[in-house]
C-alpha positions, 0 to 999 in steps of 0.5 A: 627488160625496160628501155633503161635496163637495155641501155645500161646493159649495152652501156656497161659493155661499151664502157668496159670495152672503151675503158680497155681500148683507151687504156691500151690506146694511151699505152700505145701512144706513150710507147710509140711516142717515146720510141719514135720521138716527137717528130716521127710520132707526129708523122704517124698521127698525120698518117692516121688522119689520112687513113680516116679521111680516105675511109670517110670519103669512101664510106659515105656514111652508109653504115649509119643507114644499117643502124637506122633501119635494121632495128625496125625489122631484123629479118632485113639485116642482110638486105641493108648490109649488102646494100651498104657494102655494094656502095662502100667497098668499090669506093674504098678500093678507088679511094685507096688506089688514088691515095697510093698513086698520088701519095707524093703529090698529096704530101707536097701539097700539105707541106709535110716532110717527104718521110710522110710519103711511105706512111701515106702509101702504107695507110692506103693499103688498109683503106678498103678493109677499113671501109668494109669493116665499118659497115660490117660492125654496124650490124652488131650495133643495130642488133644490140650485140655490142659485145662483138663490136667491143671485141673487134674495135675496142679490144682486138684492134687496140691490142694488135696495134700495141703488140705490133708497135712494140714488136716494130720498135723492138726490131728497129723497124721504126716509123715504117714498122709501126705504120704497118702495124696500124694498117694490119690492125684494120685489115685483120679486123675486117676478117674477124668481123666476117667471122663473127657475123657468119657464126652469130647471124643467119646472113645469106645473100638477099633476094633484093638489095636497095642501095638507092634507099641507103644512099638517100638516107646517108648522103646528108650524113656523109657531109656531116661525117666529112665535116666531123672528120675535119672538126677532129683532124683539121687542128692536127693537120694545120698545126703541122702545116703552120708550125712545120713541127712534128713535135708540136703535133705530138704534144697537141695529140697528148691533150686531145685524146685525154680530153676525149676521155670525157666522151667515153661515157656518152659514147658508151650509152649512145651506141646502144641508145641510137637504135632504141631511140630509132625504135621509139620514134618509129612507134611514135612513142614521143613521151617515152623518147623524151624521158629516155633522152633525159635519163641518158643525159643524166647518166652521162653527166653523172660520170662526166662531171667529176671527171671533168673537174679533176681534169680541169684542176690538175691538167699538168699532173694528168698529162705527166702521169699519162704521157710523161713530162715532155708533154706538159706544155699541152696542159692549157690546151687540155683545159680548153678541150676538156671544158668544151667536151663537158659543155657538149655533154650537157646538151646530150647526143643531139646528133643521134636524136636528130638522125633517129627522128629522120631530121638528119638534114640538120646534122648536115647543116650543123656540121657545115657551119661548125667545120667552116668555123673550125677552119677559119679559127684555126687559120687565124689562131694557130699562127698567133698562139699555137696549139692553144689556138687549135684547142679554142678553134676545135671546141668553139666550132664543136659547141656551135654544132651541139647547141644548134642541134639542141635548138633543132631537137626542141623545135622539131620534137619538143625534146631537151636534156635539161631537168632538175635531176641534174642539180644534185650531181652538179652540186655533189661534184663541185662540193666534193672537188672543193673539199678534196682540193682543200684536203690535198692543200692542207696535207701537201701545199705543193701538189705532187704527181703522187697525190693525184691517184689517192686524191682521185679515190678520195674525191670519187668516194666523197662524190658518191656519198654526197650524190646519194645524200642529195637524192641523185640516184632515182627510182628509175635506176633501181632496175639498173642496180638490181641488174648489176647485182644479178650479173654477180648473183647478188640481186637481193643484196643489190635491191637492199643497196637500192633501198639505201641509195635511192632518195629521189 
């Protein structure tokens, strides 16, 4: 099995899981938002932020070490897993305890409504379980058994949150009930992770553990992970602090997850790409690593580019279709965020490449600079222009880290993501969008919500045709096309399709 075939196999599993996760996640947000109202929905979002902050502080990125070292020697899986758990679980218990005891003081410090105290306490209960689950699930990633990671994180957790949220609303349990549903999804996921590990891998208590090695590798990533949390959540927290409005938090958190869907394609590939890149670097196969990185980026942009163009051109329609008309004030923020996520995709997963090549110190430096930029811009822009300011701050700071990483990867390893193979997909995306837009306007001068779905189907079909004509499908993609056909017992037919579509 070629490296690209391994990537595609893992990516397809991840993408299906992420698609299901995003679908259920959107339905969960819509249902909970409408059931609780804008204010309570904003408080729930802030409570989720407090949960992930505590989890990140306790985890100190030891799960990253599992993904880094296990691919080098699968027989040491137990050693690295238990070494990581010895560090993270005690910290998780302490973190949850502190969060529970000082919930009222934390809420007052953040200038939030007293109703947030109960939310923070409920989330505190789940923190140790979330910390343990994070390390357990990384074994599936390191061993390239992504379907179990998908089952737990993308399907089970989202389904549990959705069903528990619906149940809480149906029985009138309100914000407290919905929050408990979220907490229980994290708690029960840990036990499901243990079950799959015990039944799929021979993991016994190792003769030796090496927590010092784990911490030595992880501590730079801890700071970058903490900075990453700030990048993801500071805008949400500061919107609540400066505006004093839970509804503004809720509106912004309609735009942000929609824009994040553009990252589905990169996340689907980099989950499995990280251990592959780590293995290539360990074997000093730098030429193969460079080629693999470029192919990975091309695949990501093949899907991300048309999705971004649709999102940027029809932000109000997409928000109304997803969250309802009460959230359309987030349209401009959605355009800003979408543009930022797209540009970040162009340079590729620089953070993962830096980590796989033992240059994780750069990840830490980039995260610190990005975080400081994010905080300062939020402090200045949110009081001036509200949620649009938060969007500008979030994306500007993120792009600083992405472009710095691209420069560092090229300086250290001579690797970059740009190549002429990207030209056909950019040309196909832009020309398809222009044609689709002109057709829609010719048929319906005033764009209505109902035109979005057929327009997207027409756009997607046209994009594929033009991409093939321009030679956007390469010979290196043949194994992927044949592999997809093999999964449905149509390998010969898939090979014939490859003959037709491969022109470059």
